[in-house]
N, C-alpha and C positions, 0 to 999 in steps of 0.2 A: 646380398649384392649382385647385381644382375650387371653379365660384361655386354656391352654392344660395341663390336668391331664395326669401323665405317674403313673398308676397303674400296681405293679409289686409284686408277689413273688421271693424269693431267698434264695437258701437253704444254699451255702456257701458265698455268698456274692459278688460271679462274676456275676449274672445278676444284683444285685444292682450296680457294677460297670458301667454294660451298660446302664442302667437307668439314672445312672447318666450324661453321656457323652450325651444322647436321651437330657435330659434336657438342658444342655448346648449350645446344636446345637438349639433347639426351640428357646430359651433365645437370642439367636443371630442376631432374627427377629424383628425388632421395633415393637411394641404393642403387643408384646407376654409374658405374666403371663405364665412360668412353673411350675408346683409345683410336690412333688414325692408323694405319697401315697402307702406304703408296706401293703403287706396283710402278716400279721401273727398270729403264731398259738392262740396267744391270743385271738382272734377274734372267734376263733371258741366256741359255747356255750355247756353245759350240754348236749345237745341231738345229737352234733356231727355237726351241721350246722353251717355257717360261717353268723354270724351278726355283723356290725358297723353301726350304723345309719349315724354317725359323717362323715364317708369314703361316705355313700351313696349321702347325701348330696352335701360335696363337689363335688362328679362325675355329680350330675345334674346340678351343677353351671357351668359345665366347658362346653367350646365351643367341645372341641375333647379329645377323650378319647382314649391314648396309652396301650396296653395292653403288659404284660413281663412277661414271665414267664423261668425257664429252662426248658428243655425236659430230661425227667427221663426214663427210659424204654419205650421210643417210644411214651411219649402222655405228655401231660402238666402236670407239679409237681401238685401233686394230693390236695395241700392246696389252691392253684391257681384254681383249676378246683370247689371246694367248694364255691369261691366268685364267680365264674360264673354261677353256680347253685341258688346263690341266686340274679340274674338278674331277676327271674321271677318276682319279684315286680315292677320294674321300665318296665318290658314287659308289663305287663297289662295294665300299663298307658300310654304305648308307650313316657315315658318321657325323652329317650334318642333318639328318632328318629330325624333324620338327623343332629345327632351328628357326627362329623367326628370321624373316627375311624382307629387305625392302630395297628400293635403288631411287635413284636421281641422276639426271645429264644435264649437261649444258652444252648449248650451240650459241653461234654468232647472230643465227635468225630466231625469229620470235617463233616460228617453228622447227627449223630445220629440220623437218622430218625425227623427231627429238621421240617419238612414240613408238619407232623402230627400235631404238635401243632400249628403252621400256620394256618392252616387249621378249627382246634378249633376255635381259634379265631377268624378267619374272617367270621366262619358261623354263631360263637355266635352273632358278629356284625350285621350280615344281617338279623337274627331272630329281633334284636333289632331295625331296620330299619337303620341303622347306614350307612356313607357313607367310605368306605374302600380306603384308601391311602395304595399304592404300597410302596416298595423300587424301587427308580428311577435311580441307579448307572448301569454303564453296568457292567459285569462282572470283576473280575481279575484273577490274576493265569490260566489262561489258554494260555500262549503262551511260549514257553520254556524259553523266558527269564523272564518270568515275576515271583514274589516273595511270600511267603505265607503270607506275611505284605500287601500285595495289598488290595486297597478298593474293597469290597465287591468279595472277593476271595473267598467266599461261591456258588458264583452266585445264589442268591437268590432275586427273584422278588415278592412272596407275601407279604414278609415282611421282616426285618432284621434277620438273622442269625450270630451268633457268634461262635467265639469257644476260651472254656479256658481250657488247657490242664490238665489235672486229678490231676499233682505233683505241678499246677502253686497256686499260692495265690492270692486274689483279689486284689492286689496291681500291681502285673506283668501279669495277666492274666484277659479278653481277650488279645490279643496282639495290638498295637499301629494302626496295620491297622483295624481293626475291631473297635477302640474306634474310629478313626475318621470317618468309616464308619456309627455308632451310632451318632456322632454329624450331620453328612450329612444327616442322616434319621430324625432326629429333627429337623432340618429346614426345610427341605422338608413339614412333616406335618404340621408345625406352618405356611409356605408360603402355602397349601392348606386351611387351616384353614381361614386364613384371606382374602383369595380370597373367600371361601364360605359365610364367613360372611356379605362380600358388599351387598347381595342380601336377606339376612336374612328377612330386613324389607319387603320387596318387596314382597316377597315370604315366608312367615310364615311356617313352619313346622305345618301339617295339621295331626292330633292326633285322632284317634278313639281309644279309650280303648275297653278292653277285651268286658265289657258289653253292650256299645254302638253295637260292630261287631255283636254282637250274635244277640241283637233287631233285628238289619237291616236284616240280614240272615234270621229271623223269619216273617220279615213283606215283604220279597219277593225282586226280582230284581226292582221294581216298586219304593219302599223303598228307593233303592238305589241310583235312578237315580235323588232324591231329593236334592242330594246334590252335588257340585262340588269337596270335596276335594280328 
C-alpha cells in the first residue's frame, strides 16, 4: 500500500474541490491510499508561524506529497507559503528525501501567472530532495474545434493548472474538464508512486542531515569519499 498525501490550502473552496478530484483519481490506482490534508489559519501560532505536528507526522509517513494552493496576485496563497517555510524542519533531517512530489494550483483567470506557483512548489520539492512528477496530458483547447472544457485546456506541464471563474462557486467551478484533468493527474501521481516504490527496498533513500553534511565538508573531500551515499 502506497500513501499519497494531498496537502493544500483553499481560499474560497475551489482549490479544495480540485484536491478532492486529485484524491479521487489517485484512489483509482490499486494499492493506493490517498488522504487530504488542509492547511488552515488555525495552524498559525502567536508568532505568525505555521505549526502542526500532526500534519507533519502524516506527511512524513506518506510515499508521495501533492502540494496544492490557489494563485493570488502572482504567487502561492500566503497561508500555504507559511506551511512551506515550516519545511525547514524536515529539510534539516532530509526526512522527505526521495518521496514523490507534484503540485497543482487554481486561479480565476486562465493564466493568472499560475506557473509562478508551480515553480515555487517544484523548487521547494527540489530543495527537499523529492522526485517531481509533471502533468502528463497533452494540451487541449489549441485547435479551432477545441473547447473550454478540454482536458489540460491550460496547456500546463510542470503541474496541474485549473481555472475557477470569479463568479463560480466551489460546486460548479472549476469546470468539468479541469476536474477530469485533476483526476487524471491524481492517477498519474499514484502510478508514479507505485513504480517508484518497487525499488525502494533495494535502493533505500540516502539521507544526510544538515549536521552530518557540515561535518563532512569541514573534514574535507577525502572524508566524503569514505561514503557511497
